[in-house]
Each structure stands twice: as C-alpha cells, then as structure tokens.
N, C-alpha and C positions, 0 to 999 in steps of 0.2 A: 292273344293274351298279353297282359301287362309285361310279363317276363320277357317277351320277345320284342317289345317296343322300346324298352329302356335299357340304358347301359348298366344300371344297378337297381336292384329291388331291395328295399329295406323293410324289415319286419321286427317288431319287438322294442326293447328299451335301449336307448342310447343316452346315457347321462352326459350332461355338459359339465365339465370339471372346472375347478378353481385353480388359481396360480398363487401359491404361498410365497410370501416375501420374508426376508430377514428384517431385523429391527432397523437396519440402515436402508431398507426398501430395495435391496438387491434381491434377485430371485433365489429362493431357497430350493435348490435342486434336490436335496436329500428329502425334504418334506414333500416336494412335488412327486418324486418317484414313489414314495409310500402311498400318497393319495391316489395317484394314477393306478398303481397296482391293486390297491384295495378295491377301487371302483371297478376296474376292468375285469378282475378275476372273480367277481361275484357271479355265481352260477345264474345263467339266463341272460346276462348282459350281452348284447349283440355287437357292441362297439362303444366308443366314447368320442366325445367332441372336445377338442382343445382349442385354445386361441380364439374363443368366442366371447360373447358378452360377459358371462360370469367369470371368465378367465381374464377380464380386463384388457381385451384386445387393443383398445385405444391407448393403453399405457405400456404396451410391449414393443420392444425393438425388433427389427427383422432378425437379428442374431438370436434373440431370446426365443422367437417363434420357431426358428429352425431347431434349436436345442430342445425345446419342449416336444416337438414332433418326433425327434429322434428318441427321446426318453420314453415317450408314450409307446412307440413301436417296440422298444426293448421289453416292456413289461406286459404288453397285450398278448392275448392268446391267439393261436393260429385260427384264421377264419373270421376274426373280429374286424370290424370296419373302423378305420381311423378317419375321423372327420375333423377338418380344420376350418375355423371361422376365417372369413376374409372380409375386408372393409375397404371401400373406395369407390371412385367414380372414374369411368374411362380407363386410361392407361394405368392409373394407380391400382384399380381392381385387378387388371390383368397381371400386373407385377406381383401383387399379393397372392393371386391364384397360382402363378408359376412358382413362386417361392414355396408355397405349400405342397404343390405337386412334386417338385424336385426334392423336397425334404421327406417325402414318403406318405403324404396324405392320400387316402383312397377316395375321398369325396370332400366337397366344399360346402360349408354353411355360409350362404351369401347374405351378409347384412344388407339392409335396404339402402341402395345407392341414392335414393331420392330423399333421404333424411337430411336435407339441407333446404333452407327456406326458399331459395329461388327455384328448386326442382320439385318441391313436394306435390304440386298438382299434377306432375307428370306421371306419378304412380297410378293415376286414373286413366292414363293414355296408353292403350294396348300397344301402339306402335313404338312408343318410347321404351316401354318395358321390354318388349320383344327385342329391340335393337341391342339393348344392354346385355341381355342373357345370350343372344346369338353371338355377340362379340366374345363373351367368355367361352361359349361352346366351341367356337372356331379357334380362338387363340390360346386357350388353356386346355380344353378337351379333357375335362374331368367331370364326373357326376356332380350335380349341384342340388343342394337343398335350399329352397326359397324360404326366406324368413318373412312370414306374414305378420306384420305388426297390428295392434288394435286400431280401430278407426280413429279414436281420439288423438293418435299420434300425428295425424294429418298427412301421413304418407303410406297408409295401407293400400295395397294393390286392389284395384277393382276386380270383380269376378271376371269381367271380360279380359282383363290383362292376364290374370292367372290362367284362364282357359287358352289364351293365345300362346303363352310360353310353354304350356303343357305339351305342345306339339314338338318341342325341341328334345331330342333324344337324351341329352345330358341333363335336362331338368327332370330329376327323378323323384323329387318329394317336395312337400310343403311342410315347414314347421309352423303349424297353425296356432300361433300365439295371438289369436284374434280377439280375445277378451270376453266374448259372449257366446253362449251356446247357439243363439240364432245365427250368428255369422259363421260359426263352425259348421252348422248343419247345411248352410248354403254352399260352403266350400266342399263339404263331403258329397252332397247330392250331385253337384256339377262335375266333380273331378276324381272321385275315388276309384273309378274304373280306368283312369288315364295315368295316374301316378300315385305314389305313396302319400298318405295323409298321416302326419305325426302330430298328435296332440301335444300342446305345450302351454300349460297355464299353471301358475303357482297360487291359485285361489279356488274357492269352492265350486265354481262352474265346471271344473275339470271333469267331475263325475258325469255330468250330463253329456259332455262331449264324448267321453269314452263309451258310454252306454248307447249312444246313437249309432256309432260305428267308428272303428279305429284300426289302423294298421300297426301302430306302435306309438312311441313317444320319444321326443328329444327335449329333455327338461332338466334344468339346473338343480331344482330342489331334490332331485333323485340321488344326489351324492350324499344326502343325509339318510343313513340306513337304507342303502340301495336294495337289499333283498326284499323289503316290503314293497318297494316300487315295482320291482320285477313281478311280484305276485299280483299287484294291482293291475298292471298292464296285461299280464297273462290271463287273469280272470276276465277282463273286459274283452279281450280278443276271442276268448272261448264262449262269450255270452253268459258267463256266470255272474249275473247282476247281484245276487245275494252276497257273494264273497267280495266283489268289488265294492259294494256299498259299505260293507262292514269295515274293510281296510280304510276306505276313504273317510268314514265317520270317526273311527277310533284312533287312527294314526295320522292320516293326511291333514285333516282339518286343524288339529293343534299345531302341526308343523307349519302349515300355510299361514296361520295367524301369528305364531311366535317368531317366525323368521321373515316372512314377506308382508306381514300385516295385511294379508289377503289382497296384496297389490294395491292397497290404498294407504301409502306411507304418510305418517304424521309429521315427519321431519326430513331434513336433508341427509340423514344417515344412509349410507349405501346399502342396498340389499345384498350386494356381494359381501360387504363386511359382516352382515348378519349371518349369511350362510357360513362364512369362515368362523364366526363366533360359535355357531352351533358345533362345528367340527372341533374347535378348541375345547369346548365344554365336554365333548365326547372323547377327548384325549387323542385326536387324530392329527392335528397340526399344532405348531407352537404358539401362533398368535393370529389375530384377525385383521392385521394391518392391510390397508389398501393404499394405492398410490394416489396422490393429489391429481386433480381436484376432488376426487371422491372423498367422502367424509367417513371417518372411523366411527365405530360404535361408542355409545355412551353407556354409563352404568345403568341408565333406564332401559336401554335396549338389551344389555346383557341380562338383566332381570327378566325382560319379556321373552327373550330367547330361551332362557332356562325354564320358565313356566311352560313354554310350548313343548320342550323336551320332556319335562316331567309328565305333562298331560298326555303325551303320546306314548309314554311307557319307556322312553329311552334313558331317562335318569330317574333316580329315586329322590323323593322329597327330603 
C-alpha cells in the first residue's frame, strides 16, 4: 500500500499562507502570527504551507524564512504538517531544503527548478528531473511535494518525468496546479496509486479535478474563509458531488473571479496582493502590500475583490 512506500502520506486541505508586511515592507510578525494561527486552527486543516509562492518566497531572506517556520510551529496544532516552500537549482536547492529542515519543516514544497530559460526543456527529460529530486532525497532527506506547473509555463514536468520520480521514497505528493482538467486526469490516472495527488487551482476547473478523484488540496486561495475550503475538499474526498458543486458554485466561483480573475489576469497587479487585499477587507491583516517587483493592488482591483467577497457572502453590500 501507499502508506508503506512513502515517507509521508498527505490527506485533506493544506492552505498555502501569505506573508504580511509593514508599511516599510519589513515583515509584520504580529500579523503573520494571527494569520497562521487563524488558518492552522481551522477545524479540518491538516497542515499549512509557508515560504511558498503566495508567501513571496523570492522576496524573503533566509533569516525571515527561519523565523516564519518557527512562528508557524508555535501556533500549529499537534499532528499538523508544516510544509515549507523551497526554490533553487543544484546546491542552492539543497541549501534551501536544509534550511527548512533545520528550522522545523516536516515536508518541502519544491518549486520547479527548471523555471529558467536555459533549463525549461529539461522538465520534459525524465533523467534530468530524476537527478534533481534524487539529489534532494539524498542530501536533504525530507518528504517532498512536487509543484507541477501548467503547460503554458514552458517547464511543466512530462508525465514520464513524474512517473520516474514517483519511485523516490521522499517524493510523496504532487501539487497539481496543472491548469486543465484533462492534464489533471492524466496525472491522476497514472500516479494516484503511487503518491498523493493534491489539487491546486484558483479557477473554475478545480471542481472537475476534485470530482474526478482527489487526495486533498494545497492551495493559496483557501486562506480566504478556510472553513468553506475544508468543507469543499472533504465533500469531494467523500464523493459528495452535490455538496461540492454547491460550495464551488456559490462560494468558490466568486472568490476565484474576485481575487484571481480566474487565473486570467488583466494587469500586472500581483495575485498575492489581491489575496492580501481580500484578507484586509475581511479585517484579518492591516494592509495588502507586496515587495517589489510585485505590483500592489489598484482601486480597480480593490473594488473587484470587494465584489467577489460580497458575491460569495463574506461581506455585506
């Protein structure tokens, strides 16, 4: 069985958290503690991810990453899994992995190391992908979640690459942010009995993914009213399509449009800033500021986010 083959088995919802900043763009640890605690202590949440894409990993120092992991560990409940994003290629990825491990992470969310122009085609090469993950397996030795990007990114892993690295014991899951239901189905059918498949999409095709088959979700949008996302994933895992469809239609669709513009952005404004703006309007963090070169929200985006929150029932008109 899967439980005997992998170093960790994941099931359920794992929200990817944000990193709040003060007006001078230093890290706001007080707001962060409140955000992490509110997210992690939602009944049904199995763990949280920090220092990942939504947390602005590319703009965090090593010292900040360590402090964020320590703070997350303080507020999490016993038995929950602490996931840390890591980013890099070769020795830099190992360094980031060891930093996360030594700071208390239970698992790593590995951002695609081939997301650089000279390397993008290598994501289609099973041997190159295997060598990278085997290096992390041997030199870091912590459970890993593979971040599968959409095909238009130019560096999505091929199915053959994913199948090859699934044989590595510490490769325990795929964050299937693959963009389309078709690609998700292909991943599920080939790999669901080999490792955990976590749905990850901030746009309407998410429902089709969940209803085809799912072990859980690792998703940033779920920091917005986390209890409803817990209910959605739970319903999908139990095969309750009626309940899942209702939550998706009445709650998720307005949030996906209002915050992520259904992952079809109309401007340079950061999706992270829009998630933060939603949390600002819900009274959970002080501001929606992001670190450059990411772009802050405009009044137009604030209005669009507010409309989504109203349509979802989270705010009154």
